[in-house]
C-alpha positions in Angstrom: -20.9 -42.9 46.3 -22.4 -40.6 43.2 -25.7 -41.9 41.8 -23.6 -41.6 38.7 -21.3 -44.6 40.2 -24.2 -46.5 41.6 -25.5 -46.2 38.4 -22.3 -48.3 36.7 -22.4 -50.5 39.0 -26.0 -51.4 38.8 -25.6 -51.5 35.2 -22.6 -54.1 35.0 -25.1 -57.4 36.0 -27.2 -56.4 32.7 -24.8 -55.9 30.0 -23.1 -58.5 31.2 -26.1 -61.0 30.6 -26.3 -58.7 27.3 -22.7 -59.3 26.7 -22.4 -63.2 27.6 -25.8 -64.2 25.8 -25.9 -61.6 22.7 -22.8 -61.0 22.1 -20.8 -63.8 22.5 -23.7 -66.2 22.6 -23.6 -68.2 25.0 -26.9 -70.5 26.9 -28.5 -68.7 30.1 -27.3 -71.7 31.6 -23.8 -70.4 31.9 -24.1 -66.2 31.4 -27.4 -65.9 34.1 -25.1 -67.4 37.0 -22.1 -64.9 35.6 -24.4 -62.3 36.1 -25.6 -63.2 39.3 -22.0 -62.9 40.3 -21.3 -59.6 39.2 -24.8 -58.4 40.7 -23.6 -59.7 44.1 -19.9 -58.0 43.9 -21.2 -55.2 43.3 -23.8 -55.2 45.5 -20.7 -55.9 48.4 -18.4 -52.5 46.7 -22.0 -49.7 46.3 -24.2 -50.7 48.4 -22.8 -52.4 51.3 -24.8 -55.5 51.8 -23.7 -58.3 53.7 -22.4 -61.4 52.4 -26.0 -63.5 54.0 -28.2 -61.1 53.3 -27.1 -61.2 49.8 -27.1 -64.4 50.2 -30.7 -64.7 51.9 -31.9 -62.4 48.7 -30.6 -65.2 45.7 -31.9 -68.3 48.3 -35.8 -65.2 48.3 -35.1 -65.7 43.7 -34.9 -69.5 44.3 -38.2 -69.7 45.4 -39.9 -67.8 43.3 -38.2 -69.3 40.2 -40.0 -72.3 41.9 -43.4 -70.5 41.1 -42.1 -69.8 37.4 -40.8 -73.5 36.5 -44.4 -74.8 37.7 -45.7 -73.0 34.7 -43.4 -73.8 32.3 -43.6 -77.9 33.5 -46.9 -77.7 33.1 -46.8 -76.2 29.7 -44.2 -78.3 28.2 -46.1 -81.0 29.9 -49.7 -79.9 28.6 -47.6 -79.9 24.7 -46.5 -83.3 24.9 -49.4 -84.6 26.8 -51.4 -83.5 23.8 -49.1 -84.9 20.6 -49.1 -88.2 22.6 -52.8 -88.0 22.6 -53.4 -87.0 18.7 -54.8 -84.2 20.5 -52.5 -82.4 18.6 -52.9 -82.9 15.3 -56.5 -82.6 15.4 -56.1 -79.0 16.6 -53.0 -78.6 13.5 -55.7 -80.8 11.3 -58.6 -77.8 12.5 -55.8 -75.1 11.8 -55.7 -76.0 8.3 -59.0 -75.8 7.8 -59.4 -72.0 9.2 -56.2 -71.0 7.4 -53.3 -72.4 6.0 -51.7 -69.0 5.7 -49.1 -69.2 8.3 -49.5 -65.5 9.1 -53.0 -66.0 9.4 -51.9 -68.5 12.5 -49.5 -66.0 13.6 -52.0 -63.5 14.0 -54.9 -66.4 15.5 -52.6 -67.8 17.8 -50.3 -65.5 18.9 -51.8 -62.9 18.8 -55.4 -62.7 19.6 -55.3 -66.6 21.4 -51.8 -64.8 23.5 -54.1 -61.5 24.6 -57.1 -64.2 26.4 -54.0 -65.8 28.2 -52.6 -62.3 29.2 -55.6 -61.4 30.5 -56.6 -64.3 32.0 -53.2 -65.8 33.5 -50.0 -62.9 33.0 -47.0 -63.8 34.2 -45.1 -65.4 31.1 -48.5 -67.6 30.5 -49.2 -66.7 27.0 -45.7 -67.2 25.6 -46.1 -71.0 27.7 -48.9 -71.2 25.5 -49.1 -70.3 22.5 -45.5 -70.9 21.2 -45.5 -74.7 21.5 -48.9 -74.5 19.9 -47.0 -72.9 17.1 -44.5 -75.0 17.3 -47.0 -78.2 17.0 -48.4 -76.0 13.9 -45.5 -76.4 12.3 -43.8 -73.2 12.7 -39.9 -72.9 13.1 -39.1 -73.1 17.0 -37.5 -69.5 16.5 -40.2 -67.8 14.7 -42.7 -69.2 17.1 -41.2 -68.2 20.2 -40.1 -64.4 19.0 -43.6 -64.0 17.9 -45.5 -64.7 20.4 -43.1 -62.7 22.8 -43.0 -59.9 21.0 -47.2 -60.1 20.7 -47.0 -60.7 24.4 -47.2 -56.3 25.1 -49.9 -54.9 24.0 -52.3 -57.2 26.6 -50.0 -56.8 29.4 -50.7 -53.8 31.0 -54.2 -55.6 31.7 -52.7 -59.1 32.0 -53.7 -60.9 35.3 -57.5 -59.7 35.5 -55.7 -55.8 35.9 -52.6 -56.6 38.5 -49.8 -54.3 36.6 -51.8 -51.5 37.4 -54.2 -52.5 40.3 -51.4 -54.1 42.1 -48.4 -52.8 40.7 -48.8 -49.0 41.8 -50.2 -49.8 45.3 -47.2 -48.2 46.7 -49.0 -44.9 45.3 -51.9 -45.0 47.3 -50.6 -43.1 49.7 -49.4 -40.2 47.6 -52.9 -40.4 45.6 -55.0 -39.7 48.5 -52.7 -36.6 49.5 -53.0 -35.4 46.1 -56.9 -36.1 46.1 -57.7 -34.7 49.9 -55.8 -31.5 48.5 -57.4 -30.8 45.3 -61.5 -31.7 45.4 -62.0 -31.4 41.7 -59.6 -34.3 40.3 -61.5 -36.2 37.6 -60.9 -39.2 40.5 -61.7 -39.5 44.2 -60.1 -42.8 45.2 -56.9 -45.1 44.4 -59.5 -47.1 42.3 -59.8 -44.5 40.1 -56.7 -43.4 39.6 -56.1 -46.4 38.1 -58.7 -46.8 35.8 -57.7 -43.4 34.5 -54.0 -44.5 33.9 -55.8 -47.4 31.9 -57.6 -44.8 29.7 -54.3 -43.3 29.5 -52.8 -46.1 28.6 -54.7 -47.5 25.9 -53.9 -44.7 23.7 -50.6 -45.8 23.6 -51.3 -49.3 23.8 -54.0 -49.2 20.4 -51.9 -47.9 17.7 -49.4 -50.6 18.6 -51.7 -52.9 18.6 -51.9 -52.1 14.3 -48.2 -51.8 13.6 -46.8 -54.1 15.7 -49.0 -56.7 14.0 -48.6 -55.6 10.7 -44.2 -55.2 11.0 -43.8 -58.6 12.9 -45.6 -60.3 9.6 -43.7 -58.7 8.1 -40.6 -59.5 10.2 -41.5 -63.4 10.1 -41.9 -64.0 5.6 -38.1 -61.7 6.0 -36.6 -64.3 8.3 -38.4 -66.7 8.1 -39.5 -66.9 4.4 -37.9 -68.5 1.6 -38.0 -65.2 -0.5 -36.6 -63.1 2.2 -38.9 -60.5 1.7 -41.0 -57.8 4.2 -43.6 -57.0 1.4 -45.1 -60.5 2.0 -46.1 -59.9 5.7 -47.0 -56.1 4.9 -49.4 -58.0 2.1 -51.4 -58.9 5.0 -51.9 -55.7 6.6 -56.1 -55.6 6.1 -56.3 -59.3 7.9 -54.1 -56.7 11.1 -55.7 -53.7 10.9 -59.1 -56.2 10.9 -57.7 -58.6 14.2 -56.2 -55.4 15.8 -60.0 -54.0 15.4 -62.0 -57.0 16.6 -59.5 -56.8 19.8 -59.5 -53.2 20.0 -63.3 -52.5 20.9 -64.0 -54.6 23.5 -60.1 -53.6 25.3 -60.9 -49.9 24.8 -64.7 -50.1 25.9 -63.9 -52.3 28.8 -61.0 -50.1 29.8 -63.0 -46.9 30.1 -66.2 -48.3 31.0 -65.3 -51.2 33.5 -61.8 -50.8 35.1 -57.8 -52.6 34.1 -59.4 -56.1 34.8 -61.3 -57.3 31.9 -59.7 -55.7 29.2 -56.9 -58.2 27.7 -59.0 -61.2 28.4 -62.5 -59.8 27.1 -60.1 -58.1 23.9 -58.6 -61.9 23.5 -61.9 -63.7 23.7 -63.9 -61.9 22.0 -61.6 -61.0 19.4 -60.6 -64.0 18.7 -64.0 -65.6 18.2 -64.5 -62.6 15.6 -61.6 -63.1 14.0 -61.8 -66.8 13.4 -64.9 -66.7 12.0 -64.1 -63.6 9.8 -60.9 -65.9 8.9 -63.4 -69.1 7.6 -65.6 -66.3 5.8 -62.4 -64.8 4.1 -62.6 -61.0 5.6 -59.8 -59.5 4.7 -58.1 -62.7 3.8 -55.5 -61.9 1.6 -55.9 -63.7 -2.0 -52.4 -65.4 -2.0 -51.4 -68.2 1.0 -47.7 -68.2 2.8 -46.0 -70.9 3.9 -42.7 -71.1 5.0 -40.3 -73.3 2.4 -39.6 -77.0 3.1 -38.0 -77.9 6.3 -35.2 -79.2 3.9 -34.5 -74.9 3.1 -34.5 -74.4 6.7 -31.6 -72.6 8.8 -30.1 -74.4 10.9 -30.7 -71.5 13.0 -34.7 -71.5 13.3 -34.9 -75.3 14.4 -35.0 -76.5 18.6 -34.4 -79.8 19.6 -38.2 -80.7 20.2 -38.4 -82.9 17.0 -39.7 -81.1 13.7 -43.2 -81.2 12.3 -42.9 -82.9 8.8 -46.0 -83.7 7.8 -47.7 -81.2 5.5 -51.2 -83.2 6.1 -53.1 -84.2 9.6 -55.4 -86.2 10.6 -58.4 -85.6 13.3 -57.6 -88.8 15.6 -61.3 -86.9 17.4 -63.3 -84.0 17.1 -62.0 -81.1 17.0 -64.3 -80.0 20.6 -62.2 -82.3 21.8 -59.0 -82.1 21.1 -58.9 -78.3 22.5 -61.0 -79.1 25.4 -57.5 -79.7 27.5 -57.3 -75.7 26.3 -60.9 -74.8 27.5 -60.5 -76.1 30.8 -57.3 -74.4 31.5 -58.7 -70.8 30.2 -61.9 -71.9 32.5 -59.7 -72.5 35.5 -57.6 -69.5 34.9 -60.7 -67.1 34.7 -62.6 -68.5 38.1 -59.7 -68.5 39.9 -58.6 -64.9 39.0 -61.8 -63.2 40.0 -62.5 -62.2 42.8 -66.1 -62.0 43.1 -66.3 -65.9 42.2 -64.7 -66.2 45.5 -61.9 -69.6 45.3 -59.3 -66.7 44.1 -59.1 -66.0 47.9 -59.2 -69.7 48.9 -56.5 -70.3 46.6 -54.0 -67.8 47.5 -54.6 -68.5 51.0 -52.3 -72.1 50.5 -49.0 -71.6 50.1 -45.5 -72.3 51.2 -44.3 -70.1 53.0 -41.2 -69.0 53.6 -40.6 -65.9 56.6 -37.7 -63.6 56.8 -34.9 -65.9 55.6 -32.4 -66.6 57.3 -32.9 -64.4 59.6 -33.4 -61.1 57.8 -36.9 -59.2 58.2 -38.7 -59.2 55.2 -36.8 -61.2 53.2 -39.3 -63.5 52.3 -41.6 -65.7 49.7 -43.8 -68.0 49.5 -45.1 -70.2 46.7 -49.1 -70.4 45.7 -49.4 -74.1 44.5 -52.3 -74.0 44.0 -52.9 -70.3 42.1 -50.2 -70.9 40.3 -51.6 -71.4 36.4 -48.9 -74.7 36.1 -50.7 -75.7 38.4 -53.9 -75.7 36.1 -51.8 -76.8 33.9 -50.9 -80.1 35.3 -54.4 -81.2 36.4 -55.7 -80.8 33.2 -52.6 -82.7 31.9 -54.0 -85.7 34.2 -57.6 -85.0 33.1 -56.4 -85.4 29.3 -55.5 -88.4 29.7 -58.5 -89.6 30.6 -60.6 -87.9 28.0 -58.0 -88.5 24.9 -58.2 -92.7 26.3 -54.1 -92.4 26.1 -52.1 -95.6 26.8 -50.0 -96.2 29.5 -47.1 -95.8 27.2 -48.1 -92.3 25.8 -48.5 -91.5 29.2 -45.2 -92.2 30.7 -43.4 -91.0 27.3 -44.7 -87.5 27.7 -44.3 -87.2 31.2 -40.6 -88.3 30.6 -39.6 -85.8 27.5 -40.9 -83.0 29.9 -38.5 -84.2 33.0 -36.0 -84.0 30.6 -36.6 -80.1 29.1 -36.9 -78.5 31.9 -33.0 -79.2 33.5 -31.8 -76.1 31.5 -34.3 -73.2 32.3 -34.3 -75.0 36.0 -30.3 -73.3 36.3 -31.2 -70.5 33.9 -34.1 -69.3 36.1 -33.0 -69.7 39.4 -29.3 -67.6 38.4 -31.9 -64.6 37.1 -34.6 -64.4 39.3 -31.7 -64.6 42.4 -30.3 -61.8 40.3 -34.2 -59.4 40.4 -34.2 -60.1 44.2 -30.8 -58.7 44.5 -31.7 -55.7 42.8 -34.5 -55.3 45.2 -33.4 -55.9 48.0 -30.9 -53.5 47.7 -32.8 -50.7 48.4 -32.4 -51.9 52.6 -28.9 -51.4 52.4 -26.8 -49.6 55.3 -25.9 -46.5 53.8 -29.0 -45.5 52.7 -28.4 -44.8 49.4 -31.5 -45.8 46.8 -31.3 -49.4 44.9 -29.9 -50.5 42.0 -32.8 -50.0 39.4 -33.8 -46.3 41.6 -30.1 -45.3 40.9 -29.6 -46.5 36.6 -33.9 -44.7 36.6 -31.9 -41.8 38.9 -28.7 -41.2 36.9 -31.0 -41.7 33.0 -34.0 -38.9 34.8 -30.6 -36.6 35.3 -29.4 -37.3 31.7 -33.0 -37.0 30.6 -34.7 -33.2 31.6 -37.7 -32.0 30.1 -37.4 -34.5 27.2 -38.2 -37.5 29.8 -41.8 -37.9 28.1 -39.9 -39.5 25.2 -38.0 -42.0 27.9 -40.8 -42.8 30.5 -42.3 -45.8 28.7 -38.2 -47.5 28.7 -38.0 -46.7 32.2 -40.9 -50.2 32.5 -39.2 -51.9 29.5 -36.0 -51.5 32.1 -37.9 -52.8 34.8 -39.8 -55.1 33.5 -36.1 -56.7 31.8 -34.9 -56.8 34.9 -38.1 -58.4 37.3 -39.6 -60.5 34.5 -42.6 -58.3 35.6 -45.0 -55.2 34.3 -46.2 -55.7 37.7 -42.9 -55.8 39.3 -41.6 -52.6 36.9 -44.8 -50.5 38.7 -43.7 -51.3 41.9 -40.6 -50.4 41.4 -40.2 -47.7 39.1 -44.1 -46.4 40.4 -43.4 -43.6 43.1 -40.2 -42.9 41.3 -42.6 -42.0 37.5 -45.3 -40.4 39.8 -42.0 -37.8 41.5 -40.1 -36.9 38.3 -43.2 -36.0 36.7 -44.0 -33.7 39.4 -40.9 -32.1 39.3 -41.1 -31.6 35.9 -44.5 -29.9 36.1 -46.2 -33.2 33.7 -49.0 -35.1 34.0 -48.8 -37.5 36.1 -51.7 -39.9 35.5 -50.0 -39.7 31.4 -46.3 -40.2 33.1 -47.6 -43.2 35.5 -49.2 -44.6 32.4 -46.1 -44.0 30.2 -44.4 -46.7 32.9 -47.7 -49.5 32.6 -46.8 -49.3 29.2 -43.6 -49.5 29.2 -43.3 -52.6 31.5 -45.7 -54.5 29.4 -43.5 -54.0 26.3 -41.1 -54.8 28.6 -42.0 -58.6 28.0 -40.6 -58.6 25.0 -37.0 -58.7 26.0 -36.9 -60.6 29.9 -34.4 -63.3 30.4 -37.5 -64.5 32.5 -39.9 -64.8 29.7 -37.9 -65.7 27.3 -35.9 -68.5 29.3 -39.2 -70.1 29.8 -40.4 -69.1 26.3 -37.3 -70.8 24.2 -37.6 -74.4 27.1 -41.2 -74.9 25.6 -40.2 -74.9 22.3 -36.8 -76.5 22.8 -34.5 -73.2 22.1 -33.1 -73.1 25.8 -28.9 -72.7 25.3 -29.7 -70.0 22.3 -31.1 -67.1 24.3 -29.0 -64.5 23.7 -30.4 -65.6 20.0 -33.9 -64.6 20.8 -33.3 -61.6 22.7 -31.5 -60.3 20.1 -34.5 -60.7 17.5 -36.8 -59.1 20.2 -34.7 -56.1 20.8 -36.1 -53.9 17.4 -39.3 -54.4 18.1 -39.1 -53.4 21.6 -37.7 -50.6 20.5 -39.9 -49.2 17.9 -42.6 -49.9 20.8 -40.4 -47.7 23.1 -40.1 -44.7 20.2 -43.7 -45.1 19.0 -44.9 -45.0 22.5 -43.1 -41.7 24.0 -44.1 -40.2 21.1 -47.7 -40.6 21.7 -46.9 -39.6 25.2 -45.5 -36.8 24.3 -48.7 -35.6 21.8 -51.0 -36.3 24.5 -49.0 -34.3 26.9 -48.9 -31.6 24.3 -52.3 -31.7 23.8 -53.9 -32.4 27.6 -50.7 -30.2 29.8 -53.5 -29.5 32.7 -54.4 -32.6 33.0 -53.5 -33.8 37.0 
């Protein structure tokens, strides 16, 4: 079967998911099982995969999905625990004292706080934490989900302490070593050096978007969720967007260029957040007008989810701001301590696993749950600590846990089938016909049609990988070698093309079903994932077009770079 036919088969499950969720507005709980079934049928027809092998791959996906569901449950539990303890209303009170302007709150929580969480934990954690916080501050559920999904892009290449670059391009260790052996004049001599170089080029592509995206999304916020339906009201805060972006970018760029890919997003988010909050309190670049959402009675029904609306306009502090924020501080501290190898805790935590090896007897079809290392475990632990810290009565604790479990039904069904589909996509590489896997067949078909315009499209392949797999890291694992080969075949700088892949995988976080299901779950929008995807698609396209242009310019200016 030709690559074109294989690509046509491979795209069917993706198209099915898009048509059902976006076109027919099916919930992911119905759409993803159908897309999974389409993937199974395509695997049988195009890749001649054994039925039992497909079942084994699906079970592998179930195991992986459980790890994600732990994160979702933990994030929901933190939200309801803080609501019942009075901590969330205290945070709302404090945030209003920083600024009552919803545009500024979106930047502070959605972009800056989210960037730090991405740098520390990654894997969908920022939207799971930041979106409920915006919801509790009075944002419509749809606005909170979209804002946090879209903003979780610029930091993602360096998320989870650099995992997408360091681990994601692991299959390039051999090619990099061979290139170094054949060319002693390269600017790097090791795989770590190559990763640092890729990170440096990636910052050129991400940095302009830190400014463009924040301005665009504030315009989006006021256009679609404001009484005035105006882009310009959001754009009026452009100075504040530039200020916030610069506060993030200075440590972000310095870390990437001086230290490597581990800490740009973490330190960019942490240091930038501190400076932005200080500057906001001082009125630096703050718009003269204060913008807010219309009264709840005037909200479009599509804005809200199943989480009860926050109708308060004034909030009361039930405890000190320090005590209210302490659960988040503890979460951040635990994430940082557990993610830095030099501190010694990471090795022990990751060694504690529930292993499922050679599922149904198929060699290599394995999965595990790092039940102590997964961020959701920390969320649950901190939720238990919060009971003591905030001196919660038993009835409040019971209500928080009961509500959290009730919210898990829909995301559990959707994620199990979505990740099972991803597992089949990846596992199709092992097939009796010796043909490329489903994602590689798609990428090769696109590459064959693209030719010399590949620099404009390389990031979109990374985005496709993230859309399919729900992970920048897995997208890089899947397409890193392919991008290296394409660069060599077309005579393009490998560092820059591989960097475009890393950036594309980051921007793909906006549209991946995995993240959308998780974000919808924590704000009460389960079943409306298609509506969210329809709104995040256009920022994704904007990101990809800008990155494509930057990639093209970088190659034109540096044609002789390896």
